[in-house]
N, C-alpha and C positions, 0 to 999 in steps of 0.2 A: 427448563433451564434449572438449573439450582439457583435458588434466592439467595444463597450467600455469596456466590462469587461473579454475580452477574452486575453490571452498572447500573440497571434498571431494577428495582425491587417492588413489592408490594406489600402494603399494611392495609388490612381491610378493603375498601374498594379505592385506595388512593395508591397511585405510581408514582414513585420518586426515584430520582438518580441524576447525578451528572448536574447537582446545582437546580433542579426542575422538580415540580409535582405537579401531578394532574389527578383532579378529581373524578372518579368515574359514578355512573349512577347503581353499578351493581359489581361483585366480584369478579363473574365471568368476564364483562366488558374489561375490567383491570387486568385479568389475565392474560387477554387477547393483546390489549395495549401493551403490556410488560413485553411479553412474547416479540412483538413486532419490534419494540424499541431496540430491544436487546440483540434482535436478528440484524438490524440496522447499524447497530454498533459494531457488531462482528463483522458486518461487509466493509466497514468503513476502515476498521483496523486491517482487514486483509488487503484491501484498497491502497493504503498508504505503505503496507510491506512491499505489494509488488511495485507501486510507483519507486520506491527507494531500489530495490532490485534492478529495474528498468534503467534507472539513472546510472547505477554503476555500469551495467552493461553497455549504455550509449558511451559513457567515458572510455570504457576498454576498447569500444571499436573506433572511437576517434584516435586513440592512441594507437592502434594497430595500424590503422589509416594513414598515419605520420609516419609511422616506422618503414610501411611499406613504400611511402613516397621517398622517404630518404634513401631506403635501400635500393628502389629505383634509380634515382639520381646517381649513386654510386656505381652501379652497373654501368649506367650510359657512361660514365667518366671512363670507367676501366675498358669497356669497348673501345672508346675513341683512343686510348691509349695504345690498345693493341693495333688497332688499325693503322695508326701512325707509323 
């Protein structure tokens, strides 16, 4: 991952970002930790985006259910009017 555009970065054997700093014993460990933290951050961001989309979908479904219920009631009333 690009060290300039990711939330966690490496400086020597230290990983820092998002208000945190982690000292590692060597650069390889720091690189592994940095990659892992950035991957977790990416997953979290994707999860939040999916959660927002699902919320919108759920609200749309509720709206459609309400509309369907109203239409069903109206059709029932029309049916009763025609029968009389």
